[in-house]
LOFIZA-325549 format. One line per field, with one value per atom (N, C-alpha, C): residue number from 1; atom name; x, z, y; residue in three letters. Coordinates in steps of 0.2 Angstrom, whole numbers, plus 2048, in hexadecimal, padded with zeros to 3 digits. Atoms other than C-alpha are relative to their C-alpha. Layout:
REM LOFIZA-325549
k NUM / ...
a CA / ...
px X / ...
pz Z / ...
py Y / ...
r ALA / ...
REM end
This chain:
REM LOFIZA-325549
k 1 / 1 / 1 / 2 / 2 / 2 / 3 / 3 / 3 / 4 / 4 / 4 / 5 / 5 / 5 / 6 / 6 / 6 / 7 / 7 / 7 / 8 / 8 / 8 / 9 / 9 / 9 / 10 / 10 / 10 / 11 / 11 / 11 / 12 / 12 / 12 / 13 / 13 / 13 / 14 / 14 / 14 / 15 / 15 / 15 / 16 / 16 / 16 / 17 / 17 / 17 / 18 / 18 / 18 / 19 / 19 / 19 / 20 / 20 / 20 / 21 / 21 / 21 / 22 / 22 / 22 / 23 / 23 / 23 / 24 / 24 / 24 / 25 / 25 / 25 / 26 / 26 / 26 / 27 / 27 / 27 / 28 / 28 / 28 / 29 / 29 / 29 / 30 / 30 / 30 / 31 / 31 / 31 / 32 / 32 / 32 / 33 / 33 / 33 / 34 / 34 / 34 / 35 / 35 / 35 / 36 / 36 / 36 / 37 / 37 / 37 / 38 / 38 / 38 / 39 / 39 / 39 / 40 / 40 / 40 / 41 / 41 / 41 / 42 / 42 / 42 / 43 / 43 / 43 / 44 / 44 / 44 / 45 / 45 / 45 / 46 / 46 / 46 / 47 / 47 / 47 / 48 / 48 / 48 / 49 / 49 / 49 / 50 / 50 / 50 / 51 / 51 / 51 / 52 / 52 / 52 / 53 / 53 / 53 / 54 / 54 / 54 / 55 / 55 / 55 / 56 / 56 / 56 / 57 / 57 / 57 / 58 / 58 / 58 / 59 / 59 / 59 / 60 / 60 / 60 / 61 / 61 / 61 / 62 / 62 / 62 / 63 / 63 / 63 / 64 / 64 / 64 / 65 / 65 / 65 / 66 / 66 / 66 / 67 / 67 / 67 / 68 / 68 / 68 / 69 / 69 / 69 / 70 / 70 / 70 / 71 / 71 / 71 / 72 / 72 / 72 / 73 / 73 / 73 / 74 / 74 / 74 / 75 / 75 / 75 / 76 / 76 / 76 / 77 / 77 / 77 / 78 / 78 / 78 / 79 / 79 / 79 / 80 / 80 / 80 / 81 / 81 / 81 / 82 / 82 / 82 / 83 / 83 / 83 / 84 / 84 / 84 / 85 / 85 / 85 / 86 / 86 / 86 / 87 / 87 / 87 / 88 / 88 / 88 / 89 / 89 / 89 / 90 / 90 / 90 / 91 / 91 / 91 / 92 / 92 / 92 / 93 / 93 / 93 / 94 / 94 / 94 / 95 / 95 / 95 / 96 / 96 / 96 / 97 / 97 / 97 / 98 / 98 / 98 / 99 / 99 / 99 / 100 / 100 / 100 / 101 / 101 / 101 / 102 / 102 / 102 / 103 / 103 / 103 / 104 / 104 / 104 / 105 / 105 / 105 / 106 / 106 / 106 / 107 / 107 / 107 / 108 / 108 / 108 / 109 / 109 / 109 / 110 / 110 / 110 / 111 / 111 / 111 / 112 / 112 / 112 / 113 / 113 / 113 / 114 / 114 / 114 / 115 / 115 / 115 / 116 / 116 / 116 / 117 / 117 / 117 / 118 / 118 / 118 / 119 / 119 / 119 / 120 / 120 / 120 / 121 / 121 / 121 / 122 / 122 / 122 / 123 / 123 / 123 / 124 / 124 / 124 / 125 / 125 / 125 / 126 / 126 / 126 / 127 / 127 / 127 / 128 / 128 / 128 / 129 / 129 / 129 / 130 / 130 / 130 / 131 / 131 / 131 / 132 / 132 / 132 / 133 / 133 / 133 / 134 / 134 / 134 / 135 / 135 / 135 / 136 / 136 / 136 / 137 / 137 / 137 / 138 / 138 / 138 / 139 / 139 / 139 / 140 / 140 / 140 / 141 / 141 / 141 / 142 / 142 / 142 / 143 / 143 / 143 / 144 / 144 / 144 / 145 / 145 / 145 / 146 / 146 / 146 / 147 / 147 / 147 / 148 / 148 / 148 / 149 / 149 / 149 / 150 / 150 / 150 / 151 / 151 / 151 / 152 / 152 / 152 / 153 / 153 / 153 / 154 / 154 / 154 / 155 / 155 / 155 / 156 / 156 / 156 / 157 / 157 / 157 / 158 / 158 / 158 / 159 / 159 / 159 / 160 / 160 / 160 / 161 / 161 / 161 / 162 / 162 / 162 / 163 / 163 / 163 / 164 / 164 / 164 / 165 / 165 / 165 / 166 / 166 / 166 / 167 / 167 / 167 / 168 / 168 / 168 / 169 / 169 / 169 / 170 / 170 / 170 / 171 / 171 / 171 / 172 / 172 / 172 / 173 / 173 / 173 / 174 / 174 / 174 / 175 / 175 / 175 / 176 / 176 / 176 / 177 / 177 / 177 / 178 / 178 / 178 / 179 / 179 / 179 / 180 / 180 / 180 / 181 / 181 / 181 / 182 / 182 / 182 / 183 / 183 / 183 / 184 / 184 / 184 / 185 / 185 / 185 / 186 / 186 / 186 / 187 / 187 / 187 / 188 / 188 / 188 / 189 / 189 / 189 / 190 / 190 / 190
a N / CA / C / N / CA / C / N / CA / C / N / CA / C / N / CA / C / N / CA / C / N / CA / C / N / CA / C / N / CA / C / N / CA / C / N / CA / C / N / CA / C / N / CA / C / N / CA / C / N / CA / C / N / CA / C / N / CA / C / N / CA / C / N / CA / C / N / CA / C / N / CA / C / N / CA / C / N / CA / C / N / CA / C / N / CA / C / N / CA / C / N / CA / C / N / CA / C / N / CA / C / N / CA / C / N / CA / C / N / CA / C / N / CA / C / N / CA / C / N / CA / C / N / CA / C / N / CA / C / N / CA / C / N / CA / C / N / CA / C / N / CA / C / N / CA / C / N / CA / C / N / CA / C / N / CA / C / N / CA / C / N / CA / C / N / CA / C / N / CA / C / N / CA / C / N / CA / C / N / CA / C / N / CA / C / N / CA / C / N / CA / C / N / CA / C / N / CA / C / N / CA / C / N / CA / C / N / CA / C / N / CA / C / N / CA / C / N / CA / C / N / CA / C / N / CA / C / N / CA / C / N / CA / C / N / CA / C / N / CA / C / N / CA / C / N / CA / C / N / CA / C / N / CA / C / N / CA / C / N / CA / C / N / CA / C / N / CA / C / N / CA / C / N / CA / C / N / CA / C / N / CA / C / N / CA / C / N / CA / C / N / CA / C / N / CA / C / N / CA / C / N / CA / C / N / CA / C / N / CA / C / N / CA / C / N / CA / C / N / CA / C / N / CA / C / N / CA / C / N / CA / C / N / CA / C / N / CA / C / N / CA / C / N / CA / C / N / CA / C / N / CA / C / N / CA / C / N / CA / C / N / CA / C / N / CA / C / N / CA / C / N / CA / C / N / CA / C / N / CA / C / N / CA / C / N / CA / C / N / CA / C / N / CA / C / N / CA / C / N / CA / C / N / CA / C / N / CA / C / N / CA / C / N / CA / C / N / CA / C / N / CA / C / N / CA / C / N / CA / C / N / CA / C / N / CA / C / N / CA / C / N / CA / C / N / CA / C / N / CA / C / N / CA / C / N / CA / C / N / CA / C / N / CA / C / N / CA / C / N / CA / C / N / CA / C / N / CA / C / N / CA / C / N / CA / C / N / CA / C / N / CA / C / N / CA / C / N / CA / C / N / CA / C / N / CA / C / N / CA / C / N / CA / C / N / CA / C / N / CA / C / N / CA / C / N / CA / C / N / CA / C / N / CA / C / N / CA / C / N / CA / C / N / CA / C / N / CA / C / N / CA / C / N / CA / C / N / CA / C / N / CA / C / N / CA / C / N / CA / C / N / CA / C / N / CA / C / N / CA / C / N / CA / C / N / CA / C / N / CA / C / N / CA / C / N / CA / C / N / CA / C / N / CA / C / N / CA / C / N / CA / C / N / CA / C / N / CA / C / N / CA / C / N / CA / C / N / CA / C / N / CA / C / N / CA / C / N / CA / C / N / CA / C / N / CA / C / N / CA / C / N / CA / C / N / CA / C / N / CA / C / N / CA / C
px 7FF / 756 / 803 / 7FE / 759 / 807 / 7F9 / 76B / 800 / 800 / 766 / 800 / 801 / 760 / 807 / 7FA / 770 / 806 / 7FC / 77A / 7FF / 802 / 770 / 802 / 7FE / 773 / 808 / 7F9 / 786 / 802 / 7FE / 786 / 7FF / 802 / 77E / 806 / 7FA / 78C / 806 / 7FA / 799 / 801 / 800 / 794 / 804 / 7FB / 79C / 807 / 7F9 / 7AC / 802 / 7FE / 7AC / 802 / 7FF / 7AA / 806 / 7FA / 7B8 / 806 / 7FA / 7C4 / 800 / 800 / 7BE / 801 / 7FF / 7BE / 807 / 7F9 / 7CE / 801 / 7FF / 7D5 / 7FE / 803 / 7CD / 804 / 7FC / 7D5 / 7FE / 802 / 7CB / 803 / 7FD / 7D4 / 807 / 7F9 / 7E3 / 806 / 7FA / 7F4 / 802 / 7FE / 7F9 / 7FB / 805 / 7E8 / 7FF / 800 / 7E7 / 805 / 7FB / 7F7 / 7FF / 801 / 7F2 / 7FA / 806 / 7E1 / 803 / 7FE / 7EA / 804 / 7FC / 7F5 / 7FC / 803 / 7E9 / 7F8 / 807 / 7D8 / 7FB / 803 / 7D2 / 7FF / 800 / 7D7 / 7FB / 805 / 7CE / 7F9 / 807 / 7BF / 7FD / 802 / 7BE / 7FE / 801 / 7C0 / 7F9 / 806 / 7B2 / 7FA / 805 / 7A7 / 7FE / 801 / 7A9 / 7FD / 803 / 7A6 / 7F8 / 807 / 796 / 7FC / 803 / 791 / 7FE / 801 / 793 / 7FB / 806 / 788 / 7F9 / 807 / 77A / 7FE / 801 / 77C / 7FE / 800 / 77E / 7F9 / 806 / 76F / 7FA / 805 / 763 / 800 / 800 / 769 / 7FF / 801 / 769 / 7F8 / 807 / 757 / 7FC / 803 / 751 / 801 / 7FE / 75A / 7FE / 802 / 755 / 7F9 / 808 / 743 / 7FF / 801 / 746 / 7FF / 802 / 740 / 7FB / 804 / 738 / 7FF / 802 / 730 / 806 / 7FA / 73F / 805 / 7FB / 74B / 7FE / 802 / 740 / 800 / 7FF / 741 / 807 / 7F9 / 753 / 805 / 7FC / 75B / 800 / 800 / 756 / 803 / 7FD / 75B / 807 / 7F9 / 76C / 803 / 7FD / 76F / 800 / 800 / 76A / 805 / 7FB / 774 / 807 / 7FA / 783 / 802 / 7FF / 782 / 800 / 801 / 77D / 806 / 7FA / 78B / 806 / 7FA / 798 / 800 / 801 / 791 / 802 / 7FE / 792 / 807 / 7F9 / 7A4 / 803 / 7FD / 7A8 / 7FF / 801 / 7A1 / 805 / 7FB / 7AB / 807 / 7FA / 7BA / 801 / 800 / 7B6 / 801 / 800 / 7B5 / 7FA / 806 / 7A4 / 7FC / 804 / 798 / 7F9 / 806 / 789 / 7FA / 806 / 77C / 7FF / 801 / 780 / 7FD / 804 / 77B / 7F9 / 807 / 76C / 7FB / 804 / 766 / 7FE / 800 / 769 / 7FB / 804 / 761 / 7F8 / 806 / 752 / 7FC / 803 / 74F / 7FE / 801 / 750 / 7FA / 806 / 744 / 7F9 / 806 / 737 / 7FE / 802 / 738 / 7FE / 802 / 737 / 7F9 / 806 / 728 / 7FA / 805 / 71F / 7FF / 800 / 723 / 7FC / 803 / 71C / 7F8 / 807 / 70B / 7FE / 803 / 70A / 800 / 800 / 70E / 7FA / 807 / 6FF / 7FA / 806 / 6F4 / 802 / 7FF / 6FC / 804 / 7FC / 707 / 807 / 7F9 / 719 / 803 / 7FD / 722 / 807 / 7F9 / 731 / 805 / 7FB / 741 / 800 / 800 / 741 / 807 / 7F9 / 750 / 804 / 7FC / 754 / 802 / 7FE / 755 / 806 / 7FB / 761 / 806 / 7FB / 76B / 803 / 7FE / 76C / 804 / 7FC / 773 / 807 / 7FA / 780 / 805 / 7FC / 785 / 803 / 7FE / 786 / 806 / 7FB / 791 / 807 / 7FA / 79D / 803 / 7FD / 79E / 803 / 7FD / 7A2 / 807 / 7F9 / 7B0 / 805 / 7FB / 7B7 / 802 / 7FE / 7B7 / 805 / 7FB / 7C0 / 806 / 7FA / 7CC / 804 / 7FC / 7D0 / 804 / 7FC / 7D7 / 807 / 7FA / 7E4 / 804 / 7FC / 7E8 / 7FD / 803 / 7E6 / 7FC / 805 / 7D7 / 7FC / 803 / 7D4 / 7FA / 806 / 7C2 / 7FB / 804 / 7BB / 7FA / 805 / 7B3 / 7FB / 805 / 7AB / 7FB / 805 / 7A4 / 7FB / 805 / 79D / 7FB / 804 / 796 / 7FA / 805 / 78D / 7FB / 805 / 786 / 7FC / 804 / 780 / 7FB / 805 / 777 / 7FB / 805 / 76F / 7FB / 804 / 769 / 7FC / 804 / 763 / 7FA / 805 / 759 / 7FB / 804 / 752 / 7FC / 804 / 74E / 7FB / 805 / 745 / 7FA / 806 / 73A / 7FD / 803 / 737 / 7FC / 803 / 732 / 7FA / 805 / 727 / 7FA / 805 / 71E / 7FC / 803 / 71B / 7FC / 804 / 714 / 7FC / 803 / 70C / 7F9 / 807 / 6FB / 800 / 800 / 700 / 7FF / 800 / 702 / 7FB / 805 / 6F5 / 7F9 / 806 / 6E7 / 7FD / 804 / 6DA / 801 / 800 / 6DC / 7F9 / 806 / 6CF / 7FD
pz 7FA / 174 / 805 / 7FB / 184 / 802 / 7FD / 18C / 805 / 7FB / 19B / 7FD / 803 / 190 / 7FC / 803 / 186 / 804 / 7FB / 195 / 803 / 7FE / 19A / 7FA / 806 / 188 / 800 / 7FF / 18B / 805 / 7FA / 19B / 7FD / 803 / 191 / 7FB / 805 / 183 / 804 / 7FC / 191 / 802 / 7FD / 197 / 7FC / 804 / 188 / 801 / 7FF / 18A / 807 / 7F9 / 19D / 7FF / 800 / 199 / 7FC / 804 / 18C / 804 / 7FB / 199 / 806 / 7FA / 1A7 / 800 / 801 / 1A0 / 7FE / 802 / 19E / 7F9 / 807 / 18D / 7FD / 804 / 181 / 7FA / 806 / 172 / 7FA / 806 / 166 / 801 / 7FF / 16D / 7FC / 803 / 162 / 805 / 7FB / 16A / 804 / 7FC / 16F / 805 / 7FC / 175 / 806 / 7FA / 180 / 805 / 7FB / 188 / 803 / 7FD / 18B / 805 / 7FB / 193 / 806 / 7FA / 19E / 805 / 7FB / 1A5 / 803 / 7FE / 1A6 / 800 / 801 / 1A3 / 806 / 7FA / 1B5 / 802 / 7FE / 1B8 / 7FB / 804 / 1A8 / 801 / 7FF / 1AC / 806 / 7FA / 1BD / 7FE / 802 / 1B5 / 7FC / 804 / 1A8 / 804 / 7FC / 1B5 / 805 / 7FC / 1C1 / 7FB / 804 / 1B2 / 7FE / 801 / 1AE / 806 / 7FA / 1C0 / 801 / 800 / 1C0 / 7FC / 805 / 1B1 / 803 / 7FD / 1BB / 805 / 7FC / 1C7 / 7FB / 804 / 1B9 / 7FC / 804 / 1AE / 805 / 7FC / 1BD / 802 / 7FE / 1C3 / 7FA / 806 / 1B1 / 7FE / 802 / 1AE / 805 / 7FB / 1BE / 800 / 800 / 1BD / 7F9 / 806 / 1AB / 7FE / 801 / 1AD / 7FA / 806 / 1A0 / 802 / 7FE / 1AA / 7FB / 806 / 19C / 801 / 800 / 19A / 7FE / 802 / 190 / 805 / 7FB / 19E / 806 / 7FB / 1AB / 7FE / 803 / 19F / 800 / 801 / 19B / 806 / 7FB / 1AB / 804 / 7FC / 1B5 / 7FC / 804 / 1A7 / 7FF / 800 / 1A5 / 807 / 7F9 / 1B8 / 801 / 7FF / 1B8 / 7FB / 805 / 1A8 / 803 / 7FD / 1B0 / 806 / 7FB / 1C0 / 7FF / 801 / 1BA / 7FB / 804 / 1AC / 804 / 7FB / 1BA / 804 / 7FC / 1C5 / 7FC / 804 / 1B7 / 7FE / 801 / 1B3 / 806 / 7FA / 1C5 / 802 / 7FF / 1C5 / 7FB / 805 / 1B5 / 803 / 7FD / 1BE / 807 / 7F9 / 1CE / 806 / 7FB / 1D8 / 805 / 7FC / 1DF / 7FF / 801 / 1E2 / 7FC / 804 / 1D7 / 803 / 7FC / 1E5 / 801 / 7FF / 1E7 / 7FA / 806 / 1D5 / 7FF / 800 / 1D6 / 805 / 7FC / 1E5 / 7FD / 803 / 1DC / 7FA / 806 / 1CC / 802 / 7FE / 1D5 / 802 / 7FE / 1DD / 7FA / 806 / 1CC / 7FC / 804 / 1C3 / 804 / 7FC / 1D2 / 7FF / 801 / 1D0 / 7F9 / 807 / 1BD / 7FF / 800 / 1BF / 803 / 7FD / 1CB / 7FC / 804 / 1C0 / 7F9 / 806 / 1B1 / 801 / 7FE / 1BA / 801 / 7FF / 1C0 / 7FA / 806 / 1AF / 7FC / 803 / 1A8 / 803 / 7FD / 1B4 / 7FF / 801 / 1AE / 805 / 7FB / 1BD / 7FF / 800 / 1BC / 807 / 7F9 / 1CC / 800 / 800 / 1CF / 805 / 7FC / 1D7 / 807 / 7F9 / 1EA / 802 / 7FE / 1F4 / 802 / 7FF / 1F9 / 7FA / 806 / 1E7 / 7FE / 802 / 1E4 / 805 / 7FB / 1F4 / 7FE / 803 / 1ED / 7FB / 806 / 1DD / 801 / 7FE / 1E4 / 804 / 7FC / 1F1 / 7FB / 805 / 1E3 / 7FC / 804 / 1D8 / 805 / 7FC / 1E7 / 802 / 7FE / 1EC / 7FA / 806 / 1DA / 7FF / 800 / 1D9 / 805 / 7FB / 1E9 / 7FF / 802 / 1E3 / 7FB / 806 / 1D3 / 803 / 7FD / 1DD / 804 / 7FC / 1E8 / 7FC / 805 / 1D9 / 7FF / 801 / 1D8 / 806 / 7FA / 1EA / 806 / 7FA / 1FB / 804 / 7FC / 203 / 805 / 7FB / 20F / 7FD / 802 / 20D / 7FE / 801 / 209 / 7FA / 806 / 1F8 / 802 / 7FD / 201 / 805 / 7FB / 20F / 7FC / 804 / 203 / 7FC / 804 / 1F8 / 804 / 7FB / 207 / 802 / 7FE / 20C / 7FA / 806 / 1FA / 7FF / 801 / 1FA / 805 / 7FB / 20B / 7FE / 802 / 204 / 7FA / 806 / 1F4 / 803 / 7FD / 1FE / 803 / 7FD / 209 / 7FB / 805 / 1FA / 7FC / 804 / 1F1 / 805 / 7FB / 201 / 800 / 7FF / 203 / 7F9 / 807 / 1F0 / 800 / 800 / 1F2 / 805 / 7FB / 202 / 7FD / 802 / 1FA / 7FA / 806 / 1EA / 7FF / 801 / 1EE / 7FD / 802 / 1EA / 7F8 / 807 / 1D7 / 7FF / 801 / 1D9 / 803 / 7FC / 1E5 / 7FE / 803 / 1DC / 7FC / 804 / 1D4 / 7F9 / 807 / 1C1 / 7FD / 803 / 1B5 / 7FC
py 804 / CD9 / 805 / 7FB / CE4 / 7FE / 802 / CE5 / 7FB / 805 / CDB / 7F9 / 806 / CCD / 7FE / 802 / CCE / 7FD / 802 / CCC / 7F9 / 806 / CBD / 7FB / 805 / CB5 / 7FF / 801 / CB9 / 7FB / 805 / CAF / 7F9 / 807 / CA0 / 7FE / 801 / CA2 / 7FE / 802 / CA1 / 7F9 / 807 / C90 / 7FB / 805 / C86 / 802 / 7FE / C90 / 7FE / 803 / C8C / 7F9 / 807 / C7A / 7FE / 802 / C79 / 801 / 7FF / C81 / 7FB / 803 / C77 / 7F8 / 807 / C65 / 7FE / 802 / C5C / 7FF / 801 / C5C / 7FA / 806 / C50 / 7FF / 801 / C48 / 804 / 7FC / C53 / 807 / 7F9 / C63 / 7FF / 800 / C67 / 800 / 801 / C63 / 806 / 7FA / C75 / 802 / 7FE / C79 / 7FC / 805 / C69 / 802 / 7FF / C6D / 807 / 7FA / C7F / 7FF / 801 / C79 / 7FC / 804 / C6C / 805 / 7FC / C7A / 806 / 7FA / C89 / 7FF / 801 / C81 / 802 / 7FF / C82 / 807 / 7F9 / C94 / 804 / 7FD / C99 / 7FF / 802 / C8F / 804 / 7FC / C98 / 807 / 7F9 / CA9 / 801 / 800 / CA5 / 7FF / 802 / C9E / 806 / 7FA / CAD / 806 / 7FB / CB9 / 7FE / 802 / CAF / 802 / 7FF / CB0 / 808 / 7F9 / CC3 / 803 / 7FE / CC5 / 7FF / 801 / CBE / 806 / 7FA / CCD / 806 / 7FA / CD9 / 800 / 800 / CD4 / 802 / 7FE / CD5 / 807 / 7F9 / CE6 / 804 / 7FB / CED / 800 / 801 / CE6 / 805 / 7FC / CEE / 808 / 7F9 / CFF / 803 / 7FD / D01 / 7FF / 802 / CFB / 7FC / 804 / CEE / 7F8 / 806 / CDF / 7FD / 802 / CD4 / 7F8 / 807 / CC3 / 7FC / 804 / CBD / 800 / 800 / CC2 / 7FB / 805 / CB9 / 7F9 / 807 / CAA / 7FE / 802 / CAA / 800 / 7FF / CB0 / 7F9 / 806 / CA0 / 7FA / 805 / C95 / 801 / 7FF / C9D / 7FE / 802 / C9B / 7F8 / 807 / C89 / 7FC / 803 / C85 / 801 / 7FF / C8D / 7FC / 804 / C85 / 7F8 / 808 / C73 / 7FE / 802 / C74 / 7FF / 800 / C78 / 7FA / 806 / C6A / 7FA / 806 / C5D / 800 / 800 / C63 / 7FD / 802 / C60 / 7F9 / 807 / C4F / 7FC / 803 / C4A / 801 / 7FF / C51 / 7FC / 804 / C46 / 805 / 7FB / C56 / 800 / 800 / C54 / 7F9 / 806 / C46 / 801 / 800 / C42 / 802 / 7FF / C43 / 808 / 7F9 / C56 / 803 / 7FE / C59 / 7FE / 803 / C4E / 804 / 7FB / C59 / 806 / 7F9 / C69 / 7FF / 801 / C62 / 7FF / 801 / C5C / 806 / 7F9 / C6D / 804 / 7FC / C75 / 7FE / 803 / C69 / 801 / 7FF / C6B / 808 / 7F9 / C7E / 802 / 800 / C7D / 7FE / 803 / C72 / 805 / 7FB / C7E / 806 / 7FA / C8D / 7FE / 801 / C84 / 7FF / 800 / C80 / 807 / 7F9 / C92 / 804 / 7FC / C99 / 7FE / 802 / C8E / 803 / 7FC / C98 / 808 / 7F9 / CA8 / 804 / 7FD / CAB / 7FF / 800 / CAF / 800 / 800 / CA9 / 802 / 7FD / CB4 / 7FC / 804 / CAD / 804 / 7FE / CAF / 802 / 7FE / CB6 / 7FA / 806 / CA4 / 7FD / 803 / C9F / 804 / 7FC / CAE / 7FE / 802 / CA9 / 7F9 / 807 / C97 / 800 / 7FF / C9C / 803 / 7FD / CA7 / 7FB / 805 / C99 / 7FB / 806 / C8C / 803 / 7FD / C98 / 800 / 800 / C9B / 7FA / 807 / C89 / 7FD / 803 / C84 / 803 / 7FC / C91 / 7FD / 803 / C8A / 7F9 / 807 / C78 / 800 / 800 / C7D / 803 / 7FE / C87 / 7FB / 806 / C78 / 7FC / 804 / C70 / 804 / 7FC / C7E / 802 / 7FE / C83 / 7FC / 804 / C7B / 805 / 7FC / C83 / 7FC / 805 / C75 / 7FD / 803 / C6F / 805 / 7FA / C80 / 7FE / 801 / C7A / 7FB / 805 / C6B / 803 / 7FC / C76 / 804 / 7FB / C83 / 7FC / 804 / C75 / 7FD / 802 / C6E / 805 / 7FA / C7F / 801 / 7FF / C81 / 7FB / 805 / C70 / 802 / 7FE / C75 / 806 / 7FA / C86 / 7FE / 803 / C7D / 7FD / 804 / C71 / 805 / 7FB / C80 / 804 / 7FC / C8B / 7FC / 804 / C7D / 7FF / 801 / C79 / 807 / 7F9 / C8C / 801 / 7FF / C8D / 7FB / 805 / C7D / 803 / 7FE / C84 / 806 / 7FA / C95 / 7FF / 801 / C8E / 7FA / 806 / C7E / 800 / 7FF / C85 / 7FE / 801 / C83 / 7F8 / 807 / C70 / 7FC / 803 / C6C / 802 / 7FE / C75 / 7FB / 805 / C69 / 803 / 7FE / C69 / 802 / 7FD / C70 / 7FA
r MET / MET / MET / SER / SER / SER / LEU / LEU / LEU / PRO / PRO / PRO / ASN / ASN / ASN / LYS / LYS / LYS / VAL / VAL / VAL / THR / THR / THR / VAL / VAL / VAL / PHE / PHE / PHE / ARG / ARG / ARG / ILE / ILE / ILE / ILE / ILE / ILE / LEU / LEU / LEU / ILE / ILE / ILE / PRO / PRO / PRO / LEU / LEU / LEU / PHE / PHE / PHE / MET / MET / MET / ILE / ILE / ILE / PHE / PHE / PHE / ALA / ALA / ALA / LEU / LEU / LEU / PRO / PRO / PRO / PRO / PRO / PRO / ALA / ALA / ALA / SER / SER / SER / TRP / TRP / TRP / TYR / TYR / TYR / PRO / PRO / PRO / GLY / GLY / GLY / ALA / ALA / ALA / PHE / PHE / PHE / ALA / ALA / ALA / SER / SER / SER / PHE / PHE / PHE / LEU / LEU / LEU / GLU / GLU / GLU / ASN / ASN / ASN / SER / SER / SER / GLY / GLY / GLY / THR / THR / THR / VAL / VAL / VAL / LEU / LEU / LEU / ALA / ALA / ALA / ILE / ILE / ILE / ALA / ALA / ALA / VAL / VAL / VAL / PHE / PHE / PHE / ILE / ILE / ILE / LEU / LEU / LEU / ALA / ALA / ALA / GLY / GLY / GLY / ILE / ILE / ILE / THR / THR / THR / ASP / ASP / ASP / ILE / ILE / ILE / ILE / ILE / ILE / ASP / ASP / ASP / GLY / GLY / GLY / ASN / ASN / ASN / LEU / LEU / LEU / ALA / ALA / ALA / ARG / ARG / ARG / SER / SER / SER / ARG / ARG / ARG / ASN / ASN / ASN / GLU / GLU / GLU / VAL / VAL / VAL / SER / SER / SER / ASN / ASN / ASN / LEU / LEU / LEU / GLY / GLY / GLY / LYS / LYS / LYS / PHE / PHE / PHE / LEU / LEU / LEU / ASP / ASP / ASP / PRO / PRO / PRO / ILE / ILE / ILE / ALA / ALA / ALA / ASP / ASP / ASP / LYS / LYS / LYS / LEU / LEU / LEU / LEU / LEU / LEU / VAL / VAL / VAL / LEU / LEU / LEU / SER / SER / SER / ALA / ALA / ALA / LEU / LEU / LEU / LEU / LEU / LEU / VAL / VAL / VAL / LEU / LEU / LEU / ILE / ILE / ILE / VAL / VAL / VAL / ARG / ARG / ARG / SER / SER / SER / ASP / ASP / ASP / ILE / ILE / ILE / SER / SER / SER / THR / THR / THR / TRP / TRP / TRP / ILE / ILE / ILE / VAL / VAL / VAL / MET / MET / MET / ILE / ILE / ILE / ILE / ILE / ILE / MET / MET / MET / ALA / ALA / ALA / ARG / ARG / ARG / GLU / GLU / GLU / PHE / PHE / PHE / MET / MET / MET / VAL / VAL / VAL / MET / MET / MET / GLY / GLY / GLY / ILE / ILE / ILE / ARG / ARG / ARG / MET / MET / MET / VAL / VAL / VAL / ALA / ALA / ALA / ALA / ALA / ALA / GLY / GLY / GLY / GLU / GLU / GLU / GLY / GLY / GLY / VAL / VAL / VAL / VAL / VAL / VAL / VAL / VAL / VAL / ALA / ALA / ALA / ALA / ALA / ALA / SER / SER / SER / ILE / ILE / ILE / TRP / TRP / TRP / GLY / GLY / GLY / LYS / LYS / LYS / ILE / ILE / ILE / LYS / LYS / LYS / THR / THR / THR / VAL / VAL / VAL / THR / THR / THR / GLN / GLN / GLN / ILE / ILE / ILE / VAL / VAL / VAL / ALA / ALA / ALA / ILE / ILE / ILE / VAL / VAL / VAL / ALA / ALA / ALA / VAL / VAL / VAL / PHE / PHE / PHE / LEU / LEU / LEU / SER / SER / SER / ASP / ASP / ASP / LEU / LEU / LEU / ILE / ILE / ILE / ASP / ASP / ASP / ILE / ILE / ILE / TRP / TRP / TRP / TYR / TYR / TYR / LEU / LEU / LEU / GLY / GLY / GLY / ASP / ASP / ASP / ILE / ILE / ILE / LEU / LEU / LEU / MET / MET / MET / GLY / GLY / GLY / ALA / ALA / ALA / ALA / ALA / ALA / VAL / VAL / VAL / LEU / LEU / LEU / ILE / ILE / ILE / THR / THR / THR / ILE / ILE / ILE / TYR / TYR / TYR / SER / SER / SER / GLY / GLY / GLY / LEU / LEU / LEU / ASP / ASP / ASP / TYR / TYR / TYR / LEU / LEU / LEU / VAL / VAL / VAL / LYS / LYS / LYS / ASN / ASN / ASN / ILE / ILE / ILE / ARG / ARG / ARG / PHE / PHE / PHE / ILE / ILE / ILE / THR / THR / THR / LYS / LYS / LYS / PRO / PRO / PRO / GLY / GLY / GLY / LYS / LYS / LYS
REM end
C-alpha cells in the first residue's frame, strides 16, 4: 500500500478515537477515564479532528507529488472524508450543538454524489472531485471545529455562522456536481 493510502487509512482510524473523546462519558468508561474525558474530552476531540482533517491535505499532496494516484486512493479518500465529517456531525447532534436538518442536507448531498459516481463507474468513468467538493469539505471541517470550540470559549455565533456557510456551500457543490454529471442519470438504460 502506498504512503498516501496509508495516510488515508490513518484518517479513518482516527475517527473512532475522535468519537471517544467527543462524546460525553458513558457508563461503560472506567471511572478515571470518564472523569478525564469529562474534563478534557472536547479539547482532545478537536485536536484529533484537526489532525484527521490535515491528513486529508497530506494524502492528496503526497499522491500527486509522488505520482502515486491510485484507484484505491480515489475510492478511500472520499469515504474517509465523509466518515470524518458525518461522524462529527452525528456527535454534534448527540451533544445538541446542531440541528438534525443540517446533517440531513449534508447527507443528502453525499448520497446523491455517491449515486452519480456509482452510475458513472458502471460506465467505466471515474468522476473526480470538483474544486467545489474540496471547498465544501474544508468549509465543513472548519465549521465543525468552530462549533466544538464554541463549547469551550465564547466565540459569539461563529460556529453557527460557519455551519450555515458550510450548508450553503454543500448545497451549491451538490447542485454543481449534479449539473455537470446529469448525463449519467438521464441517459436511457441498456
